[in-house]
C-alpha positions in Angstrom: 71.8 -31.0 66.2 72.0 -27.4 65.1 71.7 -26.0 68.6 74.5 -28.1 69.9 76.7 -26.9 67.1 75.9 -23.3 68.0 76.8 -24.1 71.7 73.5 -22.9 73.2 72.3 -25.6 75.5 73.3 -28.3 78.0 73.0 -32.0 77.3 70.6 -33.3 79.8 72.0 -36.8 79.7 75.5 -35.8 80.7 75.1 -32.3 82.1 78.0 -31.2 79.9 77.8 -27.4 79.3 78.1 -26.4 75.7 78.0 -22.6 76.4 80.3 -22.1 79.3 80.1 -18.3 79.4 76.3 -18.4 79.7 76.4 -20.9 82.6 77.1 -18.3 85.4 75.4 -16.2 88.1 74.9 -13.2 85.8 72.8 -15.4 83.5 70.5 -16.7 86.3 67.1 -15.1 86.3 63.8 -16.0 88.1 61.7 -18.2 85.7 58.8 -20.5 85.9 59.4 -24.1 84.9 58.2 -23.8 81.2 60.3 -20.6 80.7 63.3 -22.2 82.4 63.1 -25.2 79.9 62.8 -22.8 77.0 65.6 -20.5 78.2 68.1 -23.4 78.7 71.5 -21.6 78.7 70.5 -18.8 76.2 71.7 -15.4 77.1 68.9 -13.1 78.3 68.8 -11.3 74.9 68.7 -14.7 73.0 65.9 -15.9 75.2 64.0 -12.6 74.6 64.4 -13.3 70.8 63.2 -16.9 71.2 60.1 -15.7 73.1 59.4 -13.1 70.3 59.5 -15.8 67.7 56.7 -17.9 69.3 53.8 -16.3 67.5 55.3 -17.0 64.1 56.2 -20.5 65.2 52.6 -21.0 66.4 51.2 -19.7 63.1 53.4 -22.0 61.1 53.0 -25.2 63.0 49.7 -25.1 65.0 46.3 -25.4 63.4 44.9 -24.7 66.9 46.8 -21.3 67.0 45.6 -20.3 63.5 42.0 -21.3 64.3 42.0 -19.4 67.6 43.5 -16.4 65.9 41.0 -16.5 63.1 38.1 -16.6 65.5 39.5 -13.7 67.6 40.4 -15.8 70.6 44.0 -14.7 70.3 45.2 -11.2 69.6 48.8 -10.9 68.7 50.6 -7.7 69.6 54.0 -6.4 68.7 54.7 -5.5 72.3 58.4 -5.8 73.3 59.3 -8.8 75.5 59.8 -7.5 79.0 60.4 -10.1 81.7 58.8 -9.9 85.2 62.1 -9.3 87.0 62.8 -6.3 84.7 59.5 -4.8 85.6 60.1 -5.6 89.3 63.5 -4.0 89.2 62.0 -0.8 87.7 59.3 -0.7 90.3 61.8 -1.2 93.2 64.0 1.6 91.9 60.9 3.9 91.8 60.1 3.3 95.5 61.1 6.1 97.9 
């Protein structure tokens, strides 16, 4: 698998870590279950990149996405990917 060769995920069957430097406390962030599965052991910036690619992946591989977009049910933005904990940290810093 290409991802295994790049060293960016954990084998679920064995638990062996392919990306040792990313499996640490600094790379732990609050995430819902679907985001946690997508993040695997990506760095925060690699995960941000993966999230940003979802629109093009949806357009390429999902007739449902393309249909919803064509009928105005989905509006794609070019907004930067900002995670909840990043917003939360900013809000906490702003408190008196």
